[in-house]
py3Dmol code that shows the C-alpha trace and the ligand (Angstrom):
import py3Dmol

protein = """\
ATOM      1  CA  MET A   1      -0.066   0.068  -0.033  1.00  0.00           C
ATOM      2  CA  SER A   2       1.316   3.366  -0.858  1.00  0.00           C
ATOM      3  CA  ARG A   3       2.037   5.909   1.791  1.00  0.00           C
ATOM      4  CA  SER A   4      -0.814   8.275   0.667  1.00  0.00           C
ATOM      5  CA  THR A   5      -3.405   5.345   0.696  1.00  0.00           C
ATOM      6  CA  ALA A   6      -2.342   4.541   4.161  1.00  0.00           C
ATOM      7  CA  ALA A   7      -2.575   7.924   5.270  1.00  0.00           C
ATOM      8  CA  ALA A   8      -6.121   8.341   3.554  1.00  0.00           C
ATOM      9  CA  LEU A   9      -7.255   5.260   5.245  1.00  0.00           C
ATOM     10  CA  ARG A  10      -6.052   6.343   8.450  1.00  0.00           C
ATOM     11  CA  SER A  11      -7.532   9.890   8.423  1.00  0.00           C
ATOM     12  CA  ASP A  12     -10.957   8.297   7.070  1.00  0.00           C
ATOM     13  CA  ALA A  13     -10.773   5.835   9.858  1.00  0.00           C
ATOM     14  CA  THR A  14     -10.181   8.527  12.501  1.00  0.00           C
ATOM     15  CA  VAL A  15     -12.721  11.001  11.311  1.00  0.00           C
ATOM     16  CA  HIS A  16     -15.552   8.456  11.318  1.00  0.00           C
ATOM     17  CA  ASP A  17     -14.513   7.455  14.966  1.00  0.00           C
ATOM     18  CA  ALA A  18     -14.353  10.802  16.026  1.00  0.00           C
ATOM     19  CA  GLU A  19     -17.718  11.820  14.645  1.00  0.00           C
ATOM     20  CA  ASP A  20     -19.317   8.781  16.165  1.00  0.00           C
ATOM     21  CA  LEU A  21     -17.787   9.367  19.420  1.00  0.00           C
ATOM     22  CA  ASP A  22     -18.856  12.963  19.415  1.00  0.00           C
ATOM     23  CA  ALA A  23     -22.419  11.937  18.787  1.00  0.00           C
ATOM     24  CA  ALA A  24     -22.200   9.644  21.682  1.00  0.00           C
ATOM     25  CA  VAL A  25     -20.776  12.255  23.910  1.00  0.00           C
ATOM     26  CA  ALA A  26     -23.405  14.767  22.820  1.00  0.00           C
ATOM     27  CA  ALA A  27     -26.142  12.389  23.680  1.00  0.00           C
ATOM     28  CA  VAL A  28     -24.869  11.767  27.289  1.00  0.00           C
ATOM     29  CA  ARG A  29     -24.257  15.545  27.714  1.00  0.00           C
ATOM     30  CA  ASP A  30     -27.928  16.177  26.867  1.00  0.00           C
ATOM     31  CA  GLN A  31     -28.689  14.401  30.009  1.00  0.00           C
ATOM     32  CA  VAL A  32     -25.817  14.991  32.251  1.00  0.00           C
ATOM     33  CA  GLY A  33     -24.570  18.274  33.010  1.00  0.00           C
ATOM     34  CA  TRP A  34     -21.248  17.452  34.509  1.00  0.00           C
ATOM     35  CA  ALA A  35     -17.998  15.367  33.929  1.00  0.00           C
ATOM     36  CA  PRO A  36     -17.121  12.432  35.762  1.00  0.00           C
ATOM     37  CA  GLU A  37     -13.723  12.126  37.111  1.00  0.00           C
ATOM     38  CA  MET A  38     -13.676   8.031  37.324  1.00  0.00           C
ATOM     39  CA  ALA A  39     -15.457   5.352  35.616  1.00  0.00           C
ATOM     40  CA  LEU A  40     -16.313   2.077  37.293  1.00  0.00           C
ATOM     41  CA  ILE A  41     -16.871  -0.753  34.871  1.00  0.00           C
ATOM     42  CA  LEU A  42     -19.231  -3.324  36.411  1.00  0.00           C
ATOM     43  CA  GLY A  43     -18.827  -6.994  35.824  1.00  0.00           C
ATOM     44  CA  SER A  44     -21.207  -9.908  35.779  1.00  0.00           C
ATOM     45  CA  GLY A  45     -23.609  -9.902  38.735  1.00  0.00           C
ATOM     46  CA  LEU A  46     -21.928  -6.780  40.044  1.00  0.00           C
ATOM     47  CA  GLY A  47     -24.256  -4.070  38.493  1.00  0.00           C
ATOM     48  CA  ARG A  48     -25.966  -3.244  41.797  1.00  0.00           C
ATOM     49  CA  LEU A  49     -22.691  -1.703  43.130  1.00  0.00           C
ATOM     50  CA  ALA A  50     -24.023   1.441  41.405  1.00  0.00           C
ATOM     51  CA  GLU A  51     -26.725   1.708  44.152  1.00  0.00           C
ATOM     52  CA  ALA A  52     -24.089   3.045  46.414  1.00  0.00           C
ATOM     53  CA  ALA A  53     -23.924   6.223  44.448  1.00  0.00           C
ATOM     54  CA  HIS A  54     -26.201   9.208  45.217  1.00  0.00           C
ATOM     55  CA  ASP A  55     -27.508  12.233  43.153  1.00  0.00           C
ATOM     56  CA  THR A  56     -27.629   9.914  40.266  1.00  0.00           C
ATOM     57  CA  THR A  57     -28.683  10.404  36.607  1.00  0.00           C
ATOM     58  CA  VAL A  58     -29.225   7.055  34.701  1.00  0.00           C
ATOM     59  CA  VAL A  59     -28.651   7.131  30.979  1.00  0.00           C
ATOM     60  CA  SER A  60     -29.990   4.210  29.065  1.00  0.00           C
ATOM     61  CA  THR A  61     -27.389   2.869  26.669  1.00  0.00           C
ATOM     62  CA  THR A  62     -29.989   2.751  23.912  1.00  0.00           C
ATOM     63  CA  ASP A  63     -30.168   6.568  23.950  1.00  0.00           C
ATOM     64  CA  ILE A  64     -26.485   6.715  23.045  1.00  0.00           C
ATOM     65  CA  PRO A  65     -25.676   6.395  19.369  1.00  0.00           C
ATOM     66  CA  HIS A  66     -23.024   3.880  18.489  1.00  0.00           C
ATOM     67  CA  TYR A  67     -23.141   2.235  21.924  1.00  0.00           C
ATOM     68  CA  PRO A  68     -22.946  -1.517  21.859  1.00  0.00           C
ATOM     69  CA  THR A  69     -25.994  -3.199  23.411  1.00  0.00           C
ATOM     70  CA  SER A  70     -25.231  -6.031  25.995  1.00  0.00           C
ATOM     71  CA  THR A  71     -27.172  -9.261  25.523  1.00  0.00           C
ATOM     72  CA  VAL A  72     -26.031 -11.037  28.580  1.00  0.00           C
ATOM     73  CA  GLU A  73     -28.091 -11.751  31.700  1.00  0.00           C
ATOM     74  CA  GLY A  74     -26.589  -9.709  34.624  1.00  0.00           C
ATOM     75  CA  HIS A  75     -25.560  -6.736  32.369  1.00  0.00           C
ATOM     76  CA  SER A  76     -28.099  -4.052  32.058  1.00  0.00           C
ATOM     77  CA  GLY A  77     -27.489  -1.399  29.519  1.00  0.00           C
ATOM     78  CA  THR A  78     -27.230   1.727  31.556  1.00  0.00           C
ATOM     79  CA  LEU A  79     -24.681   4.430  32.610  1.00  0.00           C
ATOM     80  CA  VAL A  80     -25.247   5.637  36.231  1.00  0.00           C
ATOM     81  CA  PHE A  81     -23.864   8.957  36.817  1.00  0.00           C
ATOM     82  CA  GLY A  82     -23.483  10.052  40.440  1.00  0.00           C
ATOM     83  CA  THR A  83     -21.477  10.828  43.459  1.00  0.00           C
ATOM     84  CA  LEU A  84     -19.580   8.261  45.368  1.00  0.00           C
ATOM     85  CA  GLU A  85     -17.157   9.233  48.345  1.00  0.00           C
ATOM     86  CA  ALA A  86     -17.349  12.854  47.145  1.00  0.00           C
ATOM     87  CA  SER A  87     -16.153  11.884  43.705  1.00  0.00           C
ATOM     88  CA  ARG A  88     -17.968  12.397  40.522  1.00  0.00           C
ATOM     89  CA  VAL A  89     -18.225   8.850  38.866  1.00  0.00           C
ATOM     90  CA  VAL A  90     -19.988   6.934  36.199  1.00  0.00           C
ATOM     91  CA  PHE A  91     -20.801   3.347  36.655  1.00  0.00           C
ATOM     92  CA  VAL A  92     -20.905   1.340  33.349  1.00  0.00           C
ATOM     93  CA  GLN A  93     -23.607  -1.232  33.736  1.00  0.00           C
ATOM     94  CA  GLY A  94     -23.453  -2.535  30.264  1.00  0.00           C
ATOM     95  CA  ARG A  95     -20.217  -4.032  29.483  1.00  0.00           C
ATOM     96  CA  VAL A  96     -20.082  -5.986  26.222  1.00  0.00           C
ATOM     97  CA  HIS A  97     -17.898  -9.040  25.559  1.00  0.00           C
ATOM     98  CA  LEU A  98     -16.074  -9.998  22.559  1.00  0.00           C
ATOM     99  CA  TYR A  99     -18.142 -13.348  22.279  1.00  0.00           C
ATOM    100  CA  GLU A 100     -21.121 -11.292  21.775  1.00  0.00           C
ATOM    101  CA  GLY A 101     -19.933 -10.845  18.159  1.00  0.00           C
ATOM    102  CA  TYR A 102     -18.901  -7.196  18.561  1.00  0.00           C
ATOM    103  CA  PRO A 103     -15.534  -6.015  16.985  1.00  0.00           C
ATOM    104  CA  VAL A 104     -13.009  -5.467  19.789  1.00  0.00           C
ATOM    105  CA  GLN A 105     -12.996  -1.771  19.145  1.00  0.00           C
ATOM    106  CA  GLN A 106     -16.714  -1.850  19.844  1.00  0.00           C
ATOM    107  CA  VAL A 107     -16.158  -3.729  23.121  1.00  0.00           C
ATOM    108  CA  ALA A 108     -13.766  -0.939  24.154  1.00  0.00           C
ATOM    109  CA  MET A 109     -16.089   1.903  23.104  1.00  0.00           C
ATOM    110  CA  PRO A 110     -17.577   2.506  26.445  1.00  0.00           C
ATOM    111  CA  VAL A 111     -14.088   3.436  27.681  1.00  0.00           C
ATOM    112  CA  ARG A 112     -13.511   5.834  24.856  1.00  0.00           C
ATOM    113  CA  LEU A 113     -16.791   7.384  25.632  1.00  0.00           C
ATOM    114  CA  VAL A 114     -16.079   7.794  29.527  1.00  0.00           C
ATOM    115  CA  HIS A 115     -12.752   9.190  28.634  1.00  0.00           C
ATOM    116  CA  ALA A 116     -14.108  11.837  26.211  1.00  0.00           C
ATOM    117  CA  LEU A 117     -16.736  12.683  29.054  1.00  0.00           C
ATOM    118  CA  GLY A 118     -13.778  13.371  31.284  1.00  0.00           C
ATOM    119  CA  ALA A 119     -12.904  10.482  33.179  1.00  0.00           C
ATOM    120  CA  ASP A 120      -9.140   9.909  33.548  1.00  0.00           C
ATOM    121  CA  ARG A 121      -9.342   7.042  36.149  1.00  0.00           C
ATOM    122  CA  MET A 122     -11.058   3.686  35.662  1.00  0.00           C
ATOM    123  CA  LEU A 123     -11.813   0.907  38.156  1.00  0.00           C
ATOM    124  CA  VAL A 124     -12.618  -2.298  36.229  1.00  0.00           C
ATOM    125  CA  THR A 125     -14.358  -5.198  37.825  1.00  0.00           C
ATOM    126  CA  ASN A 126     -15.159  -8.717  36.780  1.00  0.00           C
ATOM    127  CA  SER A 127     -15.950 -12.162  37.876  1.00  0.00           C
ATOM    128  CA  ALA A 128     -13.472 -14.857  37.086  1.00  0.00           C
ATOM    129  CA  GLY A 129     -12.585 -18.650  37.597  1.00  0.00           C
ATOM    130  CA  GLY A 130      -9.933 -19.181  40.009  1.00  0.00           C
ATOM    131  CA  ILE A 131      -6.882 -20.951  38.756  1.00  0.00           C
ATOM    132  CA  ASN A 132      -4.464 -20.287  41.730  1.00  0.00           C
ATOM    133  CA  ARG A 133      -5.501 -23.259  43.982  1.00  0.00           C
ATOM    134  CA  THR A 134      -5.418 -20.991  47.036  1.00  0.00           C
ATOM    135  CA  PHE A 135      -8.126 -18.757  45.671  1.00  0.00           C
ATOM    136  CA  GLU A 136     -11.439 -19.959  47.046  1.00  0.00           C
ATOM    137  CA  PRO A 137     -14.699 -18.747  45.573  1.00  0.00           C
ATOM    138  CA  GLY A 138     -15.377 -15.330  47.065  1.00  0.00           C
ATOM    139  CA  THR A 139     -11.689 -14.219  47.103  1.00  0.00           C
ATOM    140  CA  LEU A 140     -11.164 -10.738  45.864  1.00  0.00           C
ATOM    141  CA  MET A 141      -8.061 -10.372  43.545  1.00  0.00           C
ATOM    142  CA  PHE A 142      -6.390  -7.260  42.479  1.00  0.00           C
ATOM    143  CA  ILE A 143      -5.079  -7.675  38.861  1.00  0.00           C
ATOM    144  CA  THR A 144      -1.563  -7.001  38.539  1.00  0.00           C
ATOM    145  CA  GLY A 145      -0.983  -8.392  35.050  1.00  0.00           C
ATOM    146  CA  HIS A 146      -2.630 -10.039  32.297  1.00  0.00           C
ATOM    147  CA  LEU A 147      -2.438 -12.814  29.687  1.00  0.00           C
ATOM    148  CA  ASN A 148      -4.282 -11.735  26.375  1.00  0.00           C
ATOM    149  CA  MET A 149      -5.576 -15.266  25.338  1.00  0.00           C
ATOM    150  CA  ALA A 150      -8.169 -13.776  23.095  1.00  0.00           C
ATOM    151  CA  PHE A 151      -5.273 -12.284  21.059  1.00  0.00           C
ATOM    152  CA  ALA A 152      -7.386  -9.202  20.318  1.00  0.00           C
ATOM    153  CA  SER A 153      -6.860  -5.618  20.904  1.00  0.00           C
ATOM    154  CA  PRO A 154      -8.937  -2.380  20.265  1.00  0.00           C
ATOM    155  CA  GLY A 155      -5.773  -0.859  19.009  1.00  0.00           C
ATOM    156  CA  VAL A 156      -5.832  -3.024  15.905  1.00  0.00           C
ATOM    157  CA  GLY A 157      -7.065  -1.309  12.686  1.00  0.00           C
ATOM    158  CA  ALA A 158      -5.883   0.697   9.700  1.00  0.00           C
ATOM    159  CA  GLY A 159      -3.075   3.006  10.451  1.00  0.00           C
ATOM    160  CA  ALA A 160      -2.447   1.445  13.861  1.00  0.00           C
ATOM    161  CA  GLU A 161       1.137   1.798  15.107  1.00  0.00           C
ATOM    162  CA  PRO A 162       3.097  -0.135  17.677  1.00  0.00           C
ATOM    163  CA  ALA A 163       2.665   1.358  21.277  1.00  0.00           C
ATOM    164  CA  ARG A 164       4.988   4.099  21.923  1.00  0.00           C
ATOM    165  CA  ALA A 165       7.900   2.977  24.169  1.00  0.00           C
ATOM    166  CA  HIS A 166       6.658   4.553  27.395  1.00  0.00           C
ATOM    167  CA  GLU A 167       3.384   2.753  26.849  1.00  0.00           C
ATOM    168  CA  ASN A 168       5.057  -0.593  26.910  1.00  0.00           C
ATOM    169  CA  ALA A 169       7.056   0.196  29.838  1.00  0.00           C
ATOM    170  CA  ALA A 170       4.217   1.410  32.001  1.00  0.00           C
ATOM    171  CA  ALA A 171       2.207  -0.833  34.091  1.00  0.00           C
ATOM    172  CA  PHE A 172      -1.338  -1.427  32.797  1.00  0.00           C
ATOM    173  CA  TYR A 173      -2.619  -1.681  36.562  1.00  0.00           C
ATOM    174  CA  ASP A 174      -1.548   1.291  38.505  1.00  0.00           C
ATOM    175  CA  PRO A 175       0.816   0.162  41.179  1.00  0.00           C
ATOM    176  CA  ALA A 176       0.343   2.873  43.515  1.00  0.00           C
ATOM    177  CA  TRP A 177      -3.596   2.892  43.390  1.00  0.00           C
ATOM    178  CA  THR A 178      -3.371  -0.977  43.785  1.00  0.00           C
ATOM    179  CA  THR A 179      -1.198  -0.694  46.831  1.00  0.00           C
ATOM    180  CA  ARG A 180      -3.411   1.849  48.409  1.00  0.00           C
ATOM    181  CA  ALA A 181      -6.510  -0.258  47.556  1.00  0.00           C
ATOM    182  CA  GLU A 182      -4.806  -3.203  49.098  1.00  0.00           C
ATOM    183  CA  GLN A 183      -4.385  -1.206  52.338  1.00  0.00           C
ATOM    184  CA  VAL A 184      -8.208  -0.452  52.180  1.00  0.00           C
ATOM    185  CA  ALA A 185      -8.806  -4.105  52.042  1.00  0.00           C
ATOM    186  CA  VAL A 186      -6.652  -4.912  54.921  1.00  0.00           C
ATOM    187  CA  ASP A 187      -8.375  -2.041  57.136  1.00  0.00           C
ATOM    188  CA  LEU A 188     -11.688  -3.546  56.125  1.00  0.00           C
ATOM    189  CA  GLY A 189     -10.547  -7.085  57.354  1.00  0.00           C
ATOM    190  CA  LEU A 190     -11.021  -8.444  53.761  1.00  0.00           C
ATOM    191  CA  GLU A 191      -8.823 -11.081  52.234  1.00  0.00           C
ATOM    192  CA  ALA A 192      -7.635  -9.662  49.002  1.00  0.00           C
ATOM    193  CA  ARG A 193      -4.950 -11.234  46.894  1.00  0.00           C
ATOM    194  CA  ARG A 194      -2.896 -10.219  43.877  1.00  0.00           C
ATOM    195  CA  GLY A 195      -2.714 -12.005  40.521  1.00  0.00           C
ATOM    196  CA  THR A 196      -2.590 -12.297  36.911  1.00  0.00           C
ATOM    197  CA  TYR A 197      -5.757 -12.490  34.849  1.00  0.00           C
ATOM    198  CA  ALA A 198      -6.065 -14.420  31.569  1.00  0.00           C
ATOM    199  CA  TRP A 199      -8.512 -13.147  28.995  1.00  0.00           C
ATOM    200  CA  THR A 200     -10.315 -15.786  27.005  1.00  0.00           C
ATOM    201  CA  LEU A 201     -12.886 -15.398  24.148  1.00  0.00           C
ATOM    202  CA  GLY A 202     -15.630 -17.411  25.588  1.00  0.00           C
ATOM    203  CA  PRO A 203     -18.593 -17.796  25.634  1.00  0.00           C
ATOM    204  CA  ASN A 204     -17.735 -21.419  26.687  1.00  0.00           C
ATOM    205  CA  TYR A 205     -15.906 -22.014  29.897  1.00  0.00           C
ATOM    206  CA  GLU A 206     -12.498 -23.462  29.556  1.00  0.00           C
ATOM    207  CA  THR A 207     -11.621 -26.907  28.918  1.00  0.00           C
ATOM    208  CA  LYS A 208      -9.731 -28.622  31.677  1.00  0.00           C
ATOM    209  CA  ALA A 209      -6.608 -28.822  29.395  1.00  0.00           C
ATOM    210  CA  GLU A 210      -6.856 -25.130  28.806  1.00  0.00           C
ATOM    211  CA  VAL A 211      -6.893 -24.386  32.567  1.00  0.00           C
ATOM    212  CA  ARG A 212      -3.938 -26.694  33.055  1.00  0.00           C
ATOM    213  CA  ALA A 213      -2.200 -24.778  30.204  1.00  0.00           C
ATOM    214  CA  LEU A 214      -3.170 -21.159  31.866  1.00  0.00           C
ATOM    215  CA  GLU A 215      -2.005 -22.418  35.150  1.00  0.00           C
ATOM    216  CA  HIS A 216       1.555 -23.211  33.553  1.00  0.00           C
ATOM    217  CA  LEU A 217       1.445 -19.849  31.906  1.00  0.00           C
ATOM    218  CA  GLY A 218       1.171 -18.116  35.228  1.00  0.00           C
ATOM    219  CA  ALA A 219      -2.435 -17.157  35.215  1.00  0.00           C
ATOM    220  CA  ASP A 220      -4.290 -16.965  38.586  1.00  0.00           C
ATOM    221  CA  ALA A 221      -7.672 -16.391  37.420  1.00  0.00           C
ATOM    222  CA  VAL A 222      -9.564 -16.603  33.966  1.00  0.00           C
ATOM    223  CA  GLY A 223     -12.360 -14.627  32.637  1.00  0.00           C
ATOM    224  CA  MET A 224     -13.943 -13.250  29.400  1.00  0.00           C
ATOM    225  CA  SER A 225     -13.682  -9.389  29.888  1.00  0.00           C
ATOM    226  CA  THR A 226     -11.549  -6.587  31.171  1.00  0.00           C
ATOM    227  CA  VAL A 227      -8.431  -6.714  28.982  1.00  0.00           C
ATOM    228  CA  PRO A 228      -9.940  -4.819  25.952  1.00  0.00           C
ATOM    229  CA  GLU A 229     -11.155  -2.202  28.214  1.00  0.00           C
ATOM    230  CA  VAL A 230      -7.766  -1.971  29.901  1.00  0.00           C
ATOM    231  CA  LEU A 231      -5.823  -1.976  26.667  1.00  0.00           C
ATOM    232  CA  GLN A 232      -8.165   1.009  25.478  1.00  0.00           C
ATOM    233  CA  ALA A 233      -7.928   2.817  28.857  1.00  0.00           C
ATOM    234  CA  HIS A 234      -4.048   2.532  28.758  1.00  0.00           C
ATOM    235  CA  ARG A 235      -3.814   3.932  25.166  1.00  0.00           C
ATOM    236  CA  LEU A 236      -5.753   6.846  26.312  1.00  0.00           C
ATOM    237  CA  GLY A 237      -3.451   7.442  29.193  1.00  0.00           C
ATOM    238  CA  MET A 238      -6.080   6.627  31.927  1.00  0.00           C
ATOM    239  CA  THR A 239      -4.945   5.428  35.390  1.00  0.00           C
ATOM    240  CA  VAL A 240      -6.517   1.942  35.811  1.00  0.00           C
ATOM    241  CA  LEU A 241      -7.107  -0.422  38.726  1.00  0.00           C
ATOM    242  CA  GLY A 242      -8.443  -4.083  38.186  1.00  0.00           C
ATOM    243  CA  LEU A 243     -10.408  -5.989  40.694  1.00  0.00           C
ATOM    244  CA  SER A 244     -11.733  -9.756  40.204  1.00  0.00           C
ATOM    245  CA  THR A 245     -14.170 -11.567  42.196  1.00  0.00           C
ATOM    246  CA  ILE A 246     -13.366 -15.275  42.036  1.00  0.00           C
ATOM    247  CA  THR A 247     -16.739 -16.959  41.635  1.00  0.00           C
ATOM    248  CA  ASN A 248     -15.755 -20.389  41.100  1.00  0.00           C
ATOM    249  CA  PRO A 249     -12.817 -23.004  40.800  1.00  0.00           C
ATOM    250  CA  ALA A 250     -11.893 -22.901  36.959  1.00  0.00           C
ATOM    251  CA  ALA A 251     -12.834 -25.915  34.980  1.00  0.00           C
ATOM    252  CA  GLY A 252     -11.509 -29.182  36.263  1.00  0.00           C
ATOM    253  CA  LEU A 253     -10.110 -27.889  39.532  1.00  0.00           C
ATOM    254  CA  ALA A 254     -13.421 -28.779  41.490  1.00  0.00           C
ATOM    255  CA  ALA A 255     -16.185 -31.430  41.065  1.00  0.00           C
ATOM    256  CA  GLY A 256     -19.122 -30.614  38.922  1.00  0.00           C
ATOM    257  CA  ALA A 257     -19.794 -28.455  35.989  1.00  0.00           C
ATOM    258  CA  LEU A 258     -19.689 -24.670  35.910  1.00  0.00           C
ATOM    259  CA  ASP A 259     -22.681 -22.457  35.033  1.00  0.00           C
ATOM    260  CA  HIS A 260     -23.509 -18.717  34.940  1.00  0.00           C
ATOM    261  CA  ASP A 261     -25.875 -18.970  37.981  1.00  0.00           C
ATOM    262  CA  GLU A 262     -22.948 -20.074  40.233  1.00  0.00           C
ATOM    263  CA  VAL A 263     -21.136 -16.899  39.226  1.00  0.00           C
ATOM    264  CA  LEU A 264     -23.926 -14.672  39.854  1.00  0.00           C
ATOM    265  CA  GLU A 265     -24.692 -16.313  43.263  1.00  0.00           C
ATOM    266  CA  VAL A 266     -21.153 -15.678  44.466  1.00  0.00           C
ATOM    267  CA  SER A 267     -21.247 -12.254  43.075  1.00  0.00           C
ATOM    268  CA  GLU A 268     -24.231 -11.604  45.157  1.00  0.00           C
ATOM    269  CA  ARG A 269     -22.711 -13.021  48.349  1.00  0.00           C
ATOM    270  CA  VAL A 270     -19.579 -10.859  48.218  1.00  0.00           C
ATOM    271  CA  ARG A 271     -21.423  -7.640  47.101  1.00  0.00           C
ATOM    272  CA  GLY A 272     -21.533  -6.080  50.597  1.00  0.00           C
ATOM    273  CA  ASP A 273     -17.824  -6.588  51.166  1.00  0.00           C
ATOM    274  CA  LEU A 274     -16.929  -5.307  47.439  1.00  0.00           C
ATOM    275  CA  MET A 275     -19.122  -2.252  47.863  1.00  0.00           C
ATOM    276  CA  GLU A 276     -17.171  -1.281  50.907  1.00  0.00           C
ATOM    277  CA  LEU A 277     -13.897  -1.983  49.155  1.00  0.00           C
ATOM    278  CA  VAL A 278     -14.955  -0.091  46.067  1.00  0.00           C
ATOM    279  CA  ARG A 279     -15.923   2.909  48.083  1.00  0.00           C
ATOM    280  CA  GLY A 280     -12.482   2.971  49.747  1.00  0.00           C
ATOM    281  CA  ILE A 281     -10.892   2.381  46.288  1.00  0.00           C
ATOM    282  CA  VAL A 282     -12.521   5.659  45.139  1.00  0.00           C
ATOM    283  CA  ARG A 283     -11.513   7.587  48.407  1.00  0.00           C
ATOM    284  CA  VAL A 284      -7.914   6.778  47.898  1.00  0.00           C
ATOM    285  CA  ALA A 285      -7.689   7.197  44.271  1.00  0.00           C
ATOM    286  CA  ASP A 286      -6.055  10.564  44.258  1.00  0.00           C
ATOM    287  CA  GLU A 287      -4.010  10.257  47.327  1.00  0.00           C
TER     288      GLU A 287
END
"""
ligand_1 = """\
10
HPA
N -14.067 -18.957 33.283
C -14.184 -17.932 32.443
N -14.992 -16.795 32.791
C -15.409 -16.884 34.053
C -15.138 -17.980 34.978
C -14.588 -19.086 34.465
O -14.290 -20.060 35.202
N -16.006 -17.616 36.139
C -16.411 -16.502 35.822
N -16.079 -15.918 34.671
"""
view = py3Dmol.view(width=600, height=400)
view.addModel(protein, "pdb")
view.setStyle({"model": 0}, {"cartoon": {"style": "trace"}})
view.addModel(ligand_1, "xyz")
view.setStyle({"model": 1}, {"stick": {}})
view.zoomTo()
view.show()
């Protein structure tokens, strides 16, 4: 491809993207007159965490042009803008997954939206299967690294360039915020661990052989989300904290089959603890 064709493609892609994003931003601003400082992306069964916010304005994602619509039980499609621990935040209840058939750029679109609205911090939560054998269901895990086993990135596209050197060198999960969040967990008497999260495509749970392989590769937990949002946030220069709830032993590590109801049940059980932890995480974000 000639240089000029590549440049044309690049600028074409960017203009469309920017216009789409502008339309989405405008639709939200019609309903919300202030800018969030932080976004909280809520995982399976964790949507109710948004109930802790006050002075809320709820925006249905169906009112936002170009917003991908979630089709999974436990993921309602709303953005809840409100105040939590004196911070202006937006809860994203309506994450979409790569396995729903959206291009990975669309999966990451909510992150671009909240960033364009003003958020420069992101707490991303998920439910995950435990691979580390010491992580019982109910364990909370701060994500300190990830394995991208879906081999996809929202950065891929016409005109994409390798990340700049400082992007590669920087931690995807902010070490300082993570350390402060860990202290919050200790103060609350919660057992929170650190670990590596493996992102798999889904929607099927992993095979036993895959779980064995992931264990060898160094994964502590496995799930079907989070990494696309984190890659996108990192590209945008946002400060990120990742928090998994271990809802089940990963396939083959315990007797019986896995199902989504079990995931929702454990998320429900830890919701009180998680809510307190999330409040603390928001409180210490800027310290
Ligand atoms: N595997 C993948 N995703 C998950 C799991 C799991 O075991 N539990 C919750 N989300």
